[in-house]
PDB file of N, CA, C, O and CB in Angstrom:
ATOM      1  N   MET A   1     162.313-170.869 146.800  1.00  0.00           N
ATOM      2  CA  MET A   1     163.349-169.857 146.874  1.00  0.00           C
ATOM      3  C   MET A   1     162.694-168.510 147.174  1.00  0.00           C
ATOM      4  O   MET A   1     161.721-168.130 146.522  1.00  0.00           O
ATOM      5  CB  MET A   1     164.174-169.801 145.555  1.00  0.00           C
ATOM      6  N   ALA A   2     163.201-167.827 148.111  1.00  0.00           N
ATOM      7  CA  ALA A   2     162.624-166.554 148.510  1.00  0.00           C
ATOM      8  C   ALA A   2     163.036-165.464 147.531  1.00  0.00           C
ATOM      9  O   ALA A   2     164.027-165.589 146.812  1.00  0.00           O
ATOM     10  CB  ALA A   2     163.054-166.188 149.938  1.00  0.00           C
ATOM     11  N   GLU A   3     162.259-164.405 147.521  1.00  0.00           N
ATOM     12  CA  GLU A   3     162.538-163.297 146.604  1.00  0.00           C
ATOM     13  C   GLU A   3     163.884-162.644 146.911  1.00  0.00           C
ATOM     14  O   GLU A   3     164.557-162.178 145.992  1.00  0.00           O
ATOM     15  CB  GLU A   3     161.423-162.251 146.680  1.00  0.00           C
ATOM     16  N   ALA A   4     164.285-162.600 148.160  1.00  0.00           N
ATOM     17  CA  ALA A   4     165.546-161.957 148.540  1.00  0.00           C
ATOM     18  C   ALA A   4     166.741-162.774 148.078  1.00  0.00           C
ATOM     19  O   ALA A   4     167.816-162.223 147.844  1.00  0.00           O
ATOM     20  CB  ALA A   4     165.608-161.754 150.053  1.00  0.00           C
ATOM     21  N   GLU A   5     166.563-164.088 147.944  1.00  0.00           N
ATOM     22  CA  GLU A   5     167.679-164.939 147.555  1.00  0.00           C
ATOM     23  C   GLU A   5     167.928-164.946 146.048  1.00  0.00           C
ATOM     24  O   GLU A   5     169.011-165.333 145.611  1.00  0.00           O
ATOM     25  CB  GLU A   5     167.432-166.344 148.031  1.00  0.00           C
ATOM     26  N   LYS A   6     166.940-164.522 145.236  1.00  0.00           N
ATOM     27  CA  LYS A   6     167.109-164.526 143.783  1.00  0.00           C
ATOM     28  C   LYS A   6     168.128-163.474 143.375  1.00  0.00           C
ATOM     29  O   LYS A   6     168.147-162.359 143.897  1.00  0.00           O
ATOM     30  CB  LYS A   6     165.761-164.273 143.072  1.00  0.00           C
ATOM     31  N   LYS A   7     168.962-163.854 142.440  1.00  0.00           N
ATOM     32  CA  LYS A   7     169.948-162.905 141.921  1.00  0.00           C
ATOM     33  C   LYS A   7     169.302-162.061 140.826  1.00  0.00           C
ATOM     34  O   LYS A   7     168.525-162.561 140.012  1.00  0.00           O
ATOM     35  CB  LYS A   7     171.208-163.647 141.376  1.00  0.00           C
ATOM     36  N   SER A   8     169.630-160.807 140.823  1.00  0.00           N
ATOM     37  CA  SER A   8     169.135-159.962 139.734  1.00  0.00           C
ATOM     38  C   SER A   8     170.092-160.111 138.549  1.00  0.00           C
ATOM     39  O   SER A   8     171.281-159.804 138.642  1.00  0.00           O
ATOM     40  CB  SER A   8     169.015-158.451 140.185  1.00  0.00           C
ATOM     41  N   GLU A   9     169.546-160.585 137.453  1.00  0.00           N
ATOM     42  CA  GLU A   9     170.371-160.797 136.262  1.00  0.00           C
ATOM     43  C   GLU A   9     170.198-159.612 135.326  1.00  0.00           C
ATOM     44  O   GLU A   9     169.079-159.221 134.996  1.00  0.00           O
ATOM     45  CB  GLU A   9     169.996-162.127 135.543  1.00  0.00           C
ATOM     46  N   ASP A  10     171.302-159.060 134.914  1.00  0.00           N
ATOM     47  CA  ASP A  10     171.241-157.954 133.966  1.00  0.00           C
ATOM     48  C   ASP A  10     171.055-158.514 132.558  1.00  0.00           C
ATOM     49  O   ASP A  10     171.673-159.512 132.188  1.00  0.00           O
ATOM     50  CB  ASP A  10     172.523-157.077 134.050  1.00  0.00           C
ATOM     51  N   ILE A  11     170.222-157.875 131.804  1.00  0.00           N
ATOM     52  CA  ILE A  11     169.983-158.299 130.429  1.00  0.00           C
ATOM     53  C   ILE A  11     170.849-157.440 129.518  1.00  0.00           C
ATOM     54  O   ILE A  11     170.750-156.213 129.512  1.00  0.00           O
ATOM     55  CB  ILE A  11     168.466-158.184 130.047  1.00  0.00           C
ATOM     56  N   THR A  12     171.683-158.101 128.762  1.00  0.00           N
ATOM     57  CA  THR A  12     172.509-157.379 127.796  1.00  0.00           C
ATOM     58  C   THR A  12     172.090-157.819 126.400  1.00  0.00           C
ATOM     59  O   THR A  12     171.866-159.002 126.146  1.00  0.00           O
ATOM     60  CB  THR A  12     174.041-157.638 128.036  1.00  0.00           C
ATOM     61  N   THR A  13     171.989-156.862 125.520  1.00  0.00           N
ATOM     62  CA  THR A  13     171.588-157.182 124.148  1.00  0.00           C
ATOM     63  C   THR A  13     172.818-157.548 123.338  1.00  0.00           C
ATOM     64  O   THR A  13     173.912-157.030 123.563  1.00  0.00           O
ATOM     65  CB  THR A  13     170.836-155.993 123.491  1.00  0.00           C
ATOM     66  N   MET A  14     172.616-158.447 122.395  1.00  0.00           N
ATOM     67  CA  MET A  14     173.688-158.863 121.500  1.00  0.00           C
ATOM     68  C   MET A  14     173.503-158.132 120.175  1.00  0.00           C
ATOM     69  O   MET A  14     172.764-158.593 119.305  1.00  0.00           O
ATOM     70  CB  MET A  14     173.694-160.417 121.298  1.00  0.00           C
ATOM     71  N   ASP A  15     174.158-157.021 120.027  1.00  0.00           N
ATOM     72  CA  ASP A  15     174.006-156.201 118.832  1.00  0.00           C
ATOM     73  C   ASP A  15     174.987-156.590 117.739  1.00  0.00           C
ATOM     74  O   ASP A  15     175.335-155.762 116.898  1.00  0.00           O
ATOM     75  CB  ASP A  15     174.183-154.744 119.179  1.00  0.00           C
ATOM     76  N   ASN A  16     175.437-157.833 117.740  1.00  0.00           N
ATOM     77  CA  ASN A  16     176.371-158.257 116.701  1.00  0.00           C
ATOM     78  C   ASN A  16     175.694-158.349 115.339  1.00  0.00           C
ATOM     79  O   ASN A  16     176.365-158.296 114.308  1.00  0.00           O
ATOM     80  CB  ASN A  16     176.988-159.599 117.064  1.00  0.00           C
ATOM     81  N   HIS A  17     174.375-158.487 115.329  1.00  0.00           N
ATOM     82  CA  HIS A  17     173.656-158.627 114.074  1.00  0.00           C
ATOM     83  C   HIS A  17     172.888-157.364 113.712  1.00  0.00           C
ATOM     84  O   HIS A  17     171.943-157.421 112.926  1.00  0.00           O
ATOM     85  CB  HIS A  17     172.710-159.800 114.147  1.00  0.00           C
ATOM     86  N   SER A  18     173.270-156.254 114.261  1.00  0.00           N
ATOM     87  CA  SER A  18     172.592-155.015 113.921  1.00  0.00           C
ATOM     88  C   SER A  18     173.077-154.530 112.559  1.00  0.00           C
ATOM     89  O   SER A  18     174.219-154.801 112.187  1.00  0.00           O
ATOM     90  CB  SER A  18     172.832-153.939 115.006  1.00  0.00           C
ATOM     91  N   PRO A  19     172.242-153.823 111.809  1.00  0.00           N
ATOM     92  CA  PRO A  19     172.665-153.369 110.483  1.00  0.00           C
ATOM     93  C   PRO A  19     173.766-152.321 110.572  1.00  0.00           C
ATOM     94  O   PRO A  19     173.838-151.550 111.530  1.00  0.00           O
ATOM     95  CB  PRO A  19     171.476-152.804 109.714  1.00  0.00           C
ATOM     96  N   ALA A  20     174.603-152.309 109.577  1.00  0.00           N
ATOM     97  CA  ALA A  20     175.696-151.339 109.528  1.00  0.00           C
ATOM     98  C   ALA A  20     175.140-149.975 109.147  1.00  0.00           C
ATOM     99  O   ALA A  20     174.138-149.898 108.436  1.00  0.00           O
ATOM    100  CB  ALA A  20     176.796-151.785 108.524  1.00  0.00           C
ATOM    101  N   PRO A  21     175.758-148.919 109.596  1.00  0.00           N
ATOM    102  CA  PRO A  21     175.292-147.590 109.203  1.00  0.00           C
ATOM    103  C   PRO A  21     175.516-147.379 107.705  1.00  0.00           C
ATOM    104  O   PRO A  21     176.438-147.964 107.136  1.00  0.00           O
ATOM    105  CB  PRO A  21     176.017-146.491 110.021  1.00  0.00           C
ATOM    106  N   PRO A  22     174.696-146.558 107.061  1.00  0.00           N
ATOM    107  CA  PRO A  22     174.848-146.352 105.619  1.00  0.00           C
ATOM    108  C   PRO A  22     176.171-145.679 105.281  1.00  0.00           C
ATOM    109  O   PRO A  22     176.668-144.831 106.023  1.00  0.00           O
ATOM    110  CB  PRO A  22     173.695-145.517 105.081  1.00  0.00           C
ATOM    111  N   SER A  23     176.724-146.077 104.150  1.00  0.00           N
ATOM    112  CA  SER A  23     177.980-145.467 103.713  1.00  0.00           C
ATOM    113  C   SER A  23     177.680-144.212 102.903  1.00  0.00           C
ATOM    114  O   SER A  23     176.532-143.970 102.531  1.00  0.00           O
ATOM    115  CB  SER A  23     178.824-146.468 102.878  1.00  0.00           C
ATOM    116  N   ASP A  24     178.693-143.424 102.632  1.00  0.00           N
ATOM    117  CA  ASP A  24     178.507-142.179 101.891  1.00  0.00           C
ATOM    118  C   ASP A  24     178.247-142.440 100.408  1.00  0.00           C
ATOM    119  O   ASP A  24     177.449-141.739  99.786  1.00  0.00           O
ATOM    120  CB  ASP A  24     179.730-141.282 102.054  1.00  0.00           C
ATOM    121  N   VAL A  25     178.912-143.439  99.844  1.00  0.00           N
ATOM    122  CA  VAL A  25     178.795-143.726  98.421  1.00  0.00           C
ATOM    123  C   VAL A  25     177.897-144.944  98.237  1.00  0.00           C
ATOM    124  O   VAL A  25     178.061-145.950  98.927  1.00  0.00           O
ATOM    125  CB  VAL A  25     180.192-143.963  97.780  1.00  0.00           C
ATOM    126  N   ILE A  26     176.953-144.854  97.309  1.00  0.00           N
ATOM    127  CA  ILE A  26     176.069-145.980  97.019  1.00  0.00           C
ATOM    128  C   ILE A  26     176.629-146.723  95.818  1.00  0.00           C
ATOM    129  O   ILE A  26     176.783-146.148  94.740  1.00  0.00           O
ATOM    130  CB  ILE A  26     174.601-145.505  96.754  1.00  0.00           C
ATOM    131  N   THR A  27     176.932-147.995  96.006  1.00  0.00           N
ATOM    132  CA  THR A  27     177.402-148.826  94.901  1.00  0.00           C
ATOM    133  C   THR A  27     176.430-149.977  94.737  1.00  0.00           C
ATOM    134  O   THR A  27     176.012-150.597  95.714  1.00  0.00           O
ATOM    135  CB  THR A  27     178.857-149.347  95.149  1.00  0.00           C
ATOM    136  N   THR A  28     176.075-150.255  93.498  1.00  0.00           N
ATOM    137  CA  THR A  28     175.167-151.363  93.241  1.00  0.00           C
ATOM    138  C   THR A  28     175.966-152.609  92.957  1.00  0.00           C
ATOM    139  O   THR A  28     177.063-152.544  92.403  1.00  0.00           O
ATOM    140  CB  THR A  28     174.222-151.048  92.072  1.00  0.00           C
ATOM    141  N   LYS A  29     175.421-153.732  93.334  1.00  0.00           N
ATOM    142  CA  LYS A  29     176.055-155.022  93.088  1.00  0.00           C
ATOM    143  C   LYS A  29     175.400-155.687  91.882  1.00  0.00           C
ATOM    144  O   LYS A  29     175.043-156.865  91.924  1.00  0.00           O
ATOM    145  CB  LYS A  29     175.958-155.935  94.339  1.00  0.00           C
ATOM    146  N   ASP A  30     175.247-154.920  90.811  1.00  0.00           N
ATOM    147  CA  ASP A  30     174.519-155.397  89.643  1.00  0.00           C
ATOM    148  C   ASP A  30     175.491-155.985  88.638  1.00  0.00           C
ATOM    149  O   ASP A  30     175.949-155.292  87.729  1.00  0.00           O
ATOM    150  CB  ASP A  30     173.702-154.261  89.002  1.00  0.00           C
ATOM    151  N   ASN A  31     175.806-157.259  88.798  1.00  0.00           N
ATOM    152  CA  ASN A  31     176.718-157.918  87.869  1.00  0.00           C
ATOM    153  C   ASN A  31     176.010-158.361  86.604  1.00  0.00           C
ATOM    154  O   ASN A  31     176.669-158.760  85.644  1.00  0.00           O
ATOM    155  CB  ASN A  31     177.374-159.109  88.533  1.00  0.00           C
ATOM    156  N   HIS A  32     174.685-158.303  86.575  1.00  0.00           N
ATOM    157  CA  HIS A  32     173.929-158.770  85.427  1.00  0.00           C
ATOM    158  C   HIS A  32     173.374-157.609  84.609  1.00  0.00           C
ATOM    159  O   HIS A  32     172.368-157.766  83.917  1.00  0.00           O
ATOM    160  CB  HIS A  32     172.801-159.674  85.880  1.00  0.00           C
ATOM    161  N   SER A  33     174.006-156.470  84.678  1.00  0.00           N
ATOM    162  CA  SER A  33     173.531-155.342  83.899  1.00  0.00           C
ATOM    163  C   SER A  33     173.871-155.553  82.429  1.00  0.00           C
ATOM    164  O   SER A  33     174.877-156.189  82.118  1.00  0.00           O
ATOM    165  CB  SER A  33     174.139-154.026  84.416  1.00  0.00           C
ATOM    166  N   PRO A  34     173.053-155.033  81.522  1.00  0.00           N
ATOM    167  CA  PRO A  34     173.329-155.245  80.102  1.00  0.00           C
ATOM    168  C   PRO A  34     174.586-154.511  79.651  1.00  0.00           C
ATOM    169  O   PRO A  34     174.951-153.465  80.187  1.00  0.00           O
ATOM    170  CB  PRO A  34     172.143-154.795  79.265  1.00  0.00           C
ATOM    171  N   VAL A  35     175.220-155.084  78.667  1.00  0.00           N
ATOM    172  CA  VAL A  35     176.428-154.490  78.101  1.00  0.00           C
ATOM    173  C   VAL A  35     176.003-153.353  77.179  1.00  0.00           C
ATOM    174  O   VAL A  35     175.008-153.493  76.467  1.00  0.00           O
ATOM    175  CB  VAL A  35     177.289-155.557  77.329  1.00  0.00           C
ATOM    176  N   PRO A  36     176.711-152.247  77.168  1.00  0.00           N
ATOM    177  CA  PRO A  36     176.339-151.175  76.244  1.00  0.00           C
ATOM    178  C   PRO A  36     176.443-151.654  74.797  1.00  0.00           C
ATOM    179  O   PRO A  36     177.318-152.458  74.474  1.00  0.00           O
ATOM    180  CB  PRO A  36     177.235-149.937  76.463  1.00  0.00           C
ATOM    181  N   PRO A  37     175.560-151.169  73.923  1.00  0.00           N
ATOM    182  CA  PRO A  37     175.568-151.660  72.544  1.00  0.00           C
ATOM    183  C   PRO A  37     176.844-151.269  71.809  1.00  0.00           C
ATOM    184  O   PRO A  37     177.409-150.197  72.024  1.00  0.00           O
ATOM    185  CB  PRO A  37     174.358-151.128  71.792  1.00  0.00           C
ATOM    186  N   SER A  38     177.275-152.168  70.941  1.00  0.00           N
ATOM    187  CA  SER A  38     178.449-151.870  70.118  1.00  0.00           C
ATOM    188  C   SER A  38     177.990-151.263  68.801  1.00  0.00           C
ATOM    189  O   SER A  38     176.795-151.239  68.510  1.00  0.00           O
ATOM    190  CB  SER A  38     179.302-153.149  69.868  1.00  0.00           C
ATOM    191  N   ASP A  39     178.928-150.777  68.011  1.00  0.00           N
ATOM    192  CA  ASP A  39     178.589-150.155  66.733  1.00  0.00           C
ATOM    193  C   ASP A  39     178.228-151.193  65.676  1.00  0.00           C
ATOM    194  O   ASP A  39     177.477-150.887  64.750  1.00  0.00           O
ATOM    195  CB  ASP A  39     179.746-149.300  66.243  1.00  0.00           C
ATOM    196  N   VAL A  40     178.741-152.402  65.794  1.00  0.00           N
ATOM    197  CA  VAL A  40     178.526-153.439  64.794  1.00  0.00           C
ATOM    198  C   VAL A  40     177.343-154.307  65.204  1.00  0.00           C
ATOM    199  O   VAL A  40     177.237-154.718  66.360  1.00  0.00           O
ATOM    200  CB  VAL A  40     179.798-154.299  64.611  1.00  0.00           C
ATOM    201  N   ILE A  41     176.445-154.588  64.245  1.00  0.00           N
ATOM    202  CA  ILE A  41     175.310-155.473  64.500  1.00  0.00           C
ATOM    203  C   ILE A  41     175.673-156.859  64.005  1.00  0.00           C
ATOM    204  O   ILE A  41     176.026-157.032  62.839  1.00  0.00           O
ATOM    205  CB  ILE A  41     174.007-154.953  63.808  1.00  0.00           C
ATOM    206  N   THR A  42     175.590-157.831  64.870  1.00  0.00           N
ATOM    207  CA  THR A  42     175.912-159.209  64.515  1.00  0.00           C
ATOM    208  C   THR A  42     174.627-160.014  64.479  1.00  0.00           C
ATOM    209  O   THR A  42     173.875-160.038  65.453  1.00  0.00           O
ATOM    210  CB  THR A  42     176.926-159.830  65.516  1.00  0.00           C
ATOM    211  N   THR A  43     174.373-160.673  63.357  1.00  0.00           N
ATOM    212  CA  THR A  43     173.181-161.512  63.267  1.00  0.00           C
ATOM    213  C   THR A  43     173.556-162.940  63.611  1.00  0.00           C
ATOM    214  O   THR A  43     174.661-163.392  63.312  1.00  0.00           O
ATOM    215  CB  THR A  43     172.543-161.437  61.855  1.00  0.00           C
ATOM    216  N   MET A  44     172.646-163.634  64.231  1.00  0.00           N
ATOM    217  CA  MET A  44     172.873-165.018  64.619  1.00  0.00           C
ATOM    218  C   MET A  44     172.089-165.914  63.672  1.00  0.00           C
ATOM    219  O   MET A  44     170.974-166.327  63.991  1.00  0.00           O
ATOM    220  CB  MET A  44     172.460-165.268  66.102  1.00  0.00           C
ATOM    221  N   ASP A  45     172.660-166.217  62.514  1.00  0.00           N
ATOM    222  CA  ASP A  45     171.955-167.016  61.519  1.00  0.00           C
ATOM    223  C   ASP A  45     171.825-168.471  61.943  1.00  0.00           C
ATOM    224  O   ASP A  45     170.975-169.188  61.414  1.00  0.00           O
ATOM    225  CB  ASP A  45     172.665-166.932  60.187  1.00  0.00           C
ATOM    226  N   ASN A  46     172.634-168.919  62.871  1.00  0.00           N
ATOM    227  CA  ASN A  46     172.520-170.300  63.325  1.00  0.00           C
ATOM    228  C   ASN A  46     171.262-170.510  64.164  1.00  0.00           C
ATOM    229  O   ASN A  46     170.832-171.644  64.377  1.00  0.00           O
ATOM    230  CB  ASN A  46     173.756-170.694  64.129  1.00  0.00           C
ATOM    231  N   HIS A  47     170.686-169.433  64.630  1.00  0.00           N
ATOM    232  CA  HIS A  47     169.512-169.539  65.485  1.00  0.00           C
ATOM    233  C   HIS A  47     168.269-169.010  64.783  1.00  0.00           C
ATOM    234  O   HIS A  47     167.323-168.578  65.442  1.00  0.00           O
ATOM    235  CB  HIS A  47     169.737-168.786  66.788  1.00  0.00           C
ATOM    236  N   SER A  48     168.261-169.040  63.468  1.00  0.00           N
ATOM    237  CA  SER A  48     167.092-168.569  62.738  1.00  0.00           C
ATOM    238  C   SER A  48     165.969-169.597  62.862  1.00  0.00           C
ATOM    239  O   SER A  48     166.241-170.785  63.040  1.00  0.00           O
ATOM    240  CB  SER A  48     167.438-168.307  61.248  1.00  0.00           C
ATOM    241  N   PRO A  49     164.726-169.165  62.772  1.00  0.00           N
ATOM    242  CA  PRO A  49     163.629-170.124  62.912  1.00  0.00           C
ATOM    243  C   PRO A  49     163.595-171.100  61.740  1.00  0.00           C
ATOM    244  O   PRO A  49     164.055-170.784  60.643  1.00  0.00           O
ATOM    245  CB  PRO A  49     162.291-169.391  63.020  1.00  0.00           C
ATOM    246  N   ALA A  50     163.058-172.260  61.980  1.00  0.00           N
ATOM    247  CA  ALA A  50     162.964-173.282  60.935  1.00  0.00           C
ATOM    248  C   ALA A  50     161.888-172.881  59.931  1.00  0.00           C
ATOM    249  O   ALA A  50     160.892-172.259  60.299  1.00  0.00           O
ATOM    250  CB  ALA A  50     162.649-174.680  61.548  1.00  0.00           C
ATOM    251  N   PRO A  51     162.089-173.236  58.662  1.00  0.00           N
ATOM    252  CA  PRO A  51     161.062-172.916  57.662  1.00  0.00           C
ATOM    253  C   PRO A  51     159.815-173.761  57.921  1.00  0.00           C
ATOM    254  O   PRO A  51     159.895-174.807  58.565  1.00  0.00           O
ATOM    255  CB  PRO A  51     161.596-173.159  56.217  1.00  0.00           C
ATOM    256  N   PRO A  52     158.673-173.312  57.424  1.00  0.00           N
ATOM    257  CA  PRO A  52     157.463-174.101  57.655  1.00  0.00           C
ATOM    258  C   PRO A  52     157.557-175.465  56.983  1.00  0.00           C
ATOM    259  O   PRO A  52     158.221-175.620  55.958  1.00  0.00           O
ATOM    260  CB  PRO A  52     156.231-173.351  57.146  1.00  0.00           C
ATOM    261  N   ALA A  53     156.895-176.436  57.563  1.00  0.00           N
ATOM    262  CA  ALA A  53     156.939-177.802  57.023  1.00  0.00           C
ATOM    263  C   ALA A  53     156.213-177.851  55.681  1.00  0.00           C
ATOM    264  O   ALA A  53     155.232-177.140  55.464  1.00  0.00           O
ATOM    265  CB  ALA A  53     156.302-178.814  58.021  1.00  0.00           C
ATOM    266  N   LEU A  54     156.709-178.692  54.795  1.00  0.00           N
ATOM    267  CA  LEU A  54     156.080-178.846  53.484  1.00  0.00           C
ATOM    268  C   LEU A  54     154.806-179.674  53.625  1.00  0.00           C
ATOM    269  O   LEU A  54     154.786-180.703  54.299  1.00  0.00           O
ATOM    270  CB  LEU A  54     157.055-179.511  52.474  1.00  0.00           C
ATOM    271  N   ASP A  55     153.766-179.211  52.985  1.00  0.00           N
ATOM    272  CA  ASP A  55     152.491-179.931  53.035  1.00  0.00           C
ATOM    273  C   ASP A  55     152.411-180.806  51.791  1.00  0.00           C
ATOM    274  O   ASP A  55     151.799-180.405  50.800  1.00  0.00           O
ATOM    275  CB  ASP A  55     151.263-178.941  53.121  1.00  0.00           C
ATOM    276  N   LEU A  56     153.013-181.990  51.819  1.00  0.00           N
ATOM    277  CA  LEU A  56     153.088-182.862  50.654  1.00  0.00           C
ATOM    278  C   LEU A  56     151.808-183.671  50.458  1.00  0.00           C
ATOM    279  O   LEU A  56     151.576-184.162  49.354  1.00  0.00           O
ATOM    280  CB  LEU A  56     154.272-183.798  50.784  1.00  0.00           C
ATOM    281  N   ASP A  57     150.976-183.829  51.475  1.00  0.00           N
ATOM    282  CA  ASP A  57     149.745-184.612  51.344  1.00  0.00           C
ATOM    283  C   ASP A  57     148.632-183.820  50.672  1.00  0.00           C
ATOM    284  O   ASP A  57     147.642-184.399  50.226  1.00  0.00           O
ATOM    285  CB  ASP A  57     149.281-185.087  52.709  1.00  0.00           C
ATOM    286  N   ARG A  58     148.780-182.563  50.599  1.00  0.00           N
ATOM    287  CA  ARG A  58     147.746-181.709  50.017  1.00  0.00           C
ATOM    288  C   ARG A  58     147.841-181.784  48.494  1.00  0.00           C
ATOM    289  O   ARG A  58     148.937-181.705  47.939  1.00  0.00           O
ATOM    290  CB  ARG A  58     147.889-180.234  50.512  1.00  0.00           C
ATOM    291  N   LYS A  59     146.709-181.936  47.818  1.00  0.00           N
ATOM    292  CA  LYS A  59     146.726-182.018  46.345  1.00  0.00           C
ATOM    293  C   LYS A  59     145.868-180.974  45.727  1.00  0.00           C
ATOM    294  O   LYS A  59     145.769-180.902  44.502  1.00  0.00           O
ATOM    295  CB  LYS A  59     146.273-183.371  45.874  1.00  0.00           C
TER     296      LYS A  59
END
């Protein structure tokens, strides 16, 4: 194929995946942020550590 017969193809960019411009307000997507402390302290006695094992073989 001769150079004169080749078609010149225009290259167009696909900017569909370009980043969006920054917004004015910054909002965080932090759904796992800690809850503010309450006034009441609740103890979890069901989750207390086990007492040490008895050493019955020792005399």
